[in-house]
FIMAR-589090 format. One line per 4 residues: number of its first residue (from 1); for each residue x, y, z of C-alpha. Coordinates in steps of 0.001 Angstrom, whole numbers. Layout:
N
NUM	X:Y:Z; ...
% end
This chain:
97
1	-57649:-9135:-52973; -54248:-10583:-53913; -51451:-8527:-55660; -51275:-8647:-59381
5	-47981:-8218:-61229; -48253:-7177:-64876; -45768:-8948:-66983; -42824:-6664:-68281
9	-40572:-7295:-70620; -37250:-6180:-69067; -38231:-7473:-65817; -35610:-7633:-62949
13	-36578:-10664:-60973; -36400:-13065:-64350; -33681:-15509:-63872; -30840:-15712:-65909
17	-27509:-17575:-65916; -24837:-15865:-66252; -20960:-17793:-66916; -18878:-16681:-63395
21	-15031:-16786:-65368; -11986:-18479:-63512; -14653:-21656:-61852; -13232:-25003:-61110
25	-15471:-27083:-63796; -14381:-30472:-62075; -15464:-28922:-58507; -18374:-27710:-60215
29	-20125:-31320:-60906; -19145:-32597:-57905; -20747:-30176:-56110; -23391:-30571:-57923
33	-23474:-33903:-57494; -23357:-33348:-53886; -26373:-30739:-53641; -28267:-33369:-55425
37	-27675:-36783:-53490; -28377:-34339:-50306; -31709:-33473:-51314; -32897:-37233:-52193
41	-32261:-37133:-56094; -31510:-40816:-57353; -28107:-41664:-58529; -29622:-42574:-62437
45	-31471:-39741:-62074; -28674:-37046:-62038; -26792:-38881:-64360; -29479:-38700:-66878
49	-30298:-34738:-65888; -26254:-34272:-66615; -26577:-35596:-69931; -30465:-33295:-71086
53	-30089:-30211:-72125; -32868:-29083:-70354; -30407:-28552:-67448; -28582:-26072:-68984
57	-25575:-25726:-66041; -25443:-29216:-65317; -25420:-29880:-69637; -22795:-27040:-70084
61	-20730:-29148:-67303; -21379:-32593:-69095; -20543:-31049:-72684; -17517:-29542:-71217
65	-15670:-32346:-69259; -17342:-35329:-70908; -19646:-38421:-69514; -17269:-40394:-68409
69	-15438:-38127:-66090; -19178:-36532:-64896; -20396:-40335:-64674; -16980:-40975:-62524
73	-17556:-37954:-60566; -21284:-39063:-59488; -19949:-42605:-58483; -17905:-41274:-56487
77	-19791:-38870:-54588; -22564:-41204:-54274; -20171:-44072:-52979; -18599:-41380:-50098
81	-21923:-41119:-48693; -22503:-45224:-48953; -19398:-46229:-46933; -20395:-43459:-44094
85	-23440:-44956:-44175; -22342:-48392:-43875; -19865:-47147:-41449; -22420:-45978:-39358
89	-24559:-49130:-39698; -21004:-50906:-38416; -20631:-49079:-35164; -24621:-49183:-34149
93	-24424:-52718:-34645; -20835:-53593:-32456; -22560:-50874:-30079; -25414:-53157:-29418
97	-25145:-55690:-26921
% end
């Protein structure tokens, strides 16, 4: 028999988004993009997520900073990884006899 928890209207375990004053929205976009990139989110999907009101945290940044800045930051974050991968590939190819 498993534990069953009854629904409570004032449940303290309900997730609630709150604004933390004093943050840098440009840095937040970069960090979010890096996190989603690192868990394997495709570039095009992340662009869509920032423009989708369902993803409230991402959408607020998109609305505050504008599509162009968000897209440029995401492009840069994904380009940085591609450059590292290319450099690693070149190193591997050069080290082969």
